[in-house]
N, C-alpha and C positions, 0 to 999 in steps of 0.2 A: 503441684502442677508439674507434669512430666514434659520436659522440653527436649526435643531433638535438634541439635545444631548440625545441619546437613552440610558436611564439609566435603567439597570436591577436590580433586587433585589440582595443585597449583593455587590453593586457596590463598587469599590475601592475609598475610600473617597478622597484621594489626586488627583486621576485621574479626578473625576467629578469636584471638586473645581478648579483644575488647568485650565481645559478647560473654565469654566465659568469666572474665574478671568482674564485669559489672554485675552480673547475676550472682556470682559467688559473694561479692561484697554485700549485696542485698540480703543474702542468706545470713551472713554474719551479723547484720544489723537488725534482722527481723525481730529479735526479742526486745530490743530497745524501742522499736517502733510499734510494739504490740501487734505485729502482723501475724496472721494465722497461716498464710500461704508460704510454702517453701518451694523453691525451684530446683527440681531434680534434673540434672543436666546429663545428657548423653551425646557424645560426638558420634554421629551416625554417618554412614556413607554407603556408596554402592560398590566400594572396594574395601579390602581388609586394611590396607595401609595407603596413606596418601603422603605426598610431599607438599610442603608449603611453597609459595613462590620464592622464598629465600632458601629453600633446600632442606628444611627440617622435616624429619620423618614423624608422622603423627598416626598412632594406631587408632582405628575407628571400629565401631561395632557395625557389622553389616545390618542395614536397615531391616532386612527380612527377619532377623533374629531379635529385634528390639520389641519391647512391649509397646502397645499403641500409644502414641503421644497425644498430649493436649495441644501442643504448639510445636511448629517446625520453623526454625530460623535459618535463612540461607545467607551466610557471609559472602562477601565479594570474591570473585575470581581475581587472580593476580594480574590478569590482562587489563590494562588501564586505558589503552587507546583504541580507537575504532578498528584499526586494521587487525591488531592482535585479538581483540575481543570477538570479532566476527569468526576468526578461526577457532577460538576456544569454545564458542557456542556450538560448533559442529562436532565436538568430541563425543565419542560413544558414551562416556560416563555422564556427560551433561544430558544427553537424550534419555538415558536410563533414569536419571534424577527427575526428569520431567514426568515420566510415567509414575514414579512414586508420588510426586506432588499432586498429580491429578487424582490418584487413588485416595490419598489422605484428604483431599478436598471433599471428596464424596462422603468421607466419614466425619465431616464437620470439624476437621482439625484446623486451627488457626494457623495461617501461613504468613510469615514475615520475611522480608528480604531488604538488604541494604546495598547501596553502591551498585557495582556491576552484578550483584546477586539479583537485582531487580530484572535484569535481562533473562536470567535463567527462569525466573517466575513468569515473565511475560511470554516467553517461548511456549509455555504450556497453554496459552490462550485464556488462562483463568482471569487475567486482568482486562480482557476485552469488555468494553462498555463500562469500565470502572475507572475511578480516578487513581492516580499513582504519581510518585516522584522518583527521581533517579539522580545519578551524578550529574551535576549541572553541565559539565563540559561534554557529556555524552547525550545531551537532550536532542540534538539534531539526528543522531543515529537512532535513538529510541523512537522518535517520531517516524522516521523512515521505515523501521522494521515493524512497528506496532501502531498503525494509524487508527485503530479502533480504541486504543487506550487514551483516556483523557489525562494527558500529562500536565502536572503542575510542578514543574521543576524548581520553582522558587521556594516551595515549602520543604521543610526539613523532614516531616513525617506526614504521611497521608494514609488514612485508614478507611476501609469500607467493610461491609459484613464478611467476616472470614478471612480478610486479607489486610496486610499493612506493609507499606514500603517506606524506606528512609533514603535520605540523600547520600552525598559522597563521603567516602573514607570514614572519618570519625563520627559520622552520623550513625554508625553501629551503636555508639553509646546512646544516642537519642532513641534508637529502636528498642534497646534493652530497657531504658528508663520508661518508655511508653508502655511496655509490657508490665513492668513492675507497678506502674501507676494504675493499671486496670485492677490490680489486687489491693493496693494500698498507696494512695497519694502521699501519705506521711512517709512511708518507706522510700518511695521514689525521691522525695525531696531530700531525705537524709542521705541517700546514696549519692545523689548529685552533689551535695555539699562535701562529702568525703572525697569525691573525684574532682572537686573544684570546677564543676560544670554549671554554667548559668543557663537559664531557659533559652532555647534557640528555636524559634518558630520558623525562621526563614534561613535559607542558604544564599539568598540573593546578594547579601553584602559581600560574599566571597567570589561571586561570579565575575568573569572577565568578558565583557560583551564582545570585544574584537576577536577573542579566541573562538567564540561561538560563530562569529561571522565567517571565519576561515573555512567553515564546512562547505561553503558554496561560493564560487567566484562572483556571481551577481550580487549576493548579499554582502560580500566583502567590499565590492565596489561601492555599493550604497553606503556602507559604514564609513568608508573613507570620505565620501562626499559629505555625509552628515556631520562628521566631526569638525569640519571647517565652518559649519553654519549653526552651531548649537545656540548662539545668541540671537538667531534670526527666527522669523516666523516660518514654520514648516510648510512646504508646498509639495504635495505629491506629484503634481505635474512637472515641477522643476526637477524633482528627484528622478522621475522616470526619464526625462529628457537627458539628464546628466549621465545616466547609466545606460543610455541607448536602448531602452525598452519601453513597453507600454505601462501605463498605470496598473492595469489589470494583471499583467505578467509579474510586475514587481511585487504587487500585493500577494499574489499567489505563492511566489517563491519564498517570501519571508514567512508566510503562514506555514508553508510546508517544512521549512528548515528550523524556524525559531518559534513557531506557534504564535506569532505576533503580527500585528499590522505594521506597516512602515512607520506610522505615527507613534505607536506604542514602543517600538524599538528606538526611535528617535528620542523618546522620553527617557528610556533606559540609559542612553548615552549622556543625556543631560544630567541625570541623577548621578551617574558614575563620575562625571566631571565635578559636580557639586561636592560629592563626598571627598574627592581629591583636594579640592580647594579648601574645604573645611579643616582638613588635617595639615595643610601646608602653608596656609596664609592666615593673617590676622584680620582679614576683611570680615565685616559683619554679614549677617545672613542676607540682608537686603541687597548688599553689593554683590554677593555671590549669586543671588537669584537673578540679578540683572545680567550677569555674565553668561548665564546658561539659558537666558530667554524667558524667564518668568517675571511677572509684573511686580511681585513683592515677596518678602521673606515668608509671609504666612502661607502662601501657596507652596513654596518650597518645603517648609516644615511639614505640611500635610502630606505631600508626596513622599517625603523621606520616611515618615511613619508608615505610610501605606505600602510602599514598595520595598523598603529595606527593613522595616520593623524596628527602627531605632530613632531616637530623637537627635537633634543637632548636638546637644551637650554630650550624649552618649558616644556619638561618632567622633567628636573632637577628643574626648577623653581616651577613647580606644586608640586613635591614631597617635596621640601624644605618648601614650604608654608604650606603644610599639617602638616609636622613635627614641624614647628615653632608654628603653632596654637595649636598643641597637647601639646608641651612643655610649652607654656604660660598657658594653661589650668591647667596643673599639678602644675605649680608654684603658681597659684592663689589658688588651693585647699590646698596646703601646708600652705600658708599664712593664 
């Protein structure tokens, strides 16, 4: 399988190296997994040389001189925040890359992108009327720029015919593993084990709801109001009155910015609070459910599995592991 990694100037160092390393490890393990597919990697570009966002020089093969690929993968740009990303997407090399991607798409090349690389792909309009994911904190900007894309930002990897997108930063690993899995599930599993990567279907557990709310003043105002009422019954009319707007306007704004209804976002805040309490208190699930407005622990357990993709025990174990590692580190510093 011939794979072009389309690296643009100021590429995200981790994204580029993660794709290369994951696929290279898969090649090393292919014999053990009895896999017949080998991944032939080429760093292609629209310029002869690029610099990564950390300033390292990377030689690339001009795409026009490359043999036709089977797959093209777009690692993230180094621009991580909306303001810098907007400017990066206007660069001439990004526009030229878009022309290449449209041409490759006509030739039935599979095109994948991760993190901010999904914006480069979406700019080509190839994702229009398709499902996709992106960096969770950039989902408001993605919705603003690409209203015809069906964004599913809670998912780690989303595929549709000829296209695949992955979420934020280290989701480059998930993108590479998805590609490996198409050829050999056994090889993908072995590669993930070597990399110490567990299956990750969702990036929702990493998202910070109030960070997303800051993309819009009205949404932020609603978020502040909601956080003080997580244990109460939700009322759209009260929310609209508290934020000084109509129910219709509030619903439209949240849909435009977050892709959610006010009630759905209210539920997100409840889940976020529940996850925090699971990791920082010894309260049982029923008690925590009551604190965030649910009738019983069964309802909370179901919602956690559906929205976060993890069970109560998994969430508690993860939080305690992180806390234990932090405490051990502090103890070593003191010594």
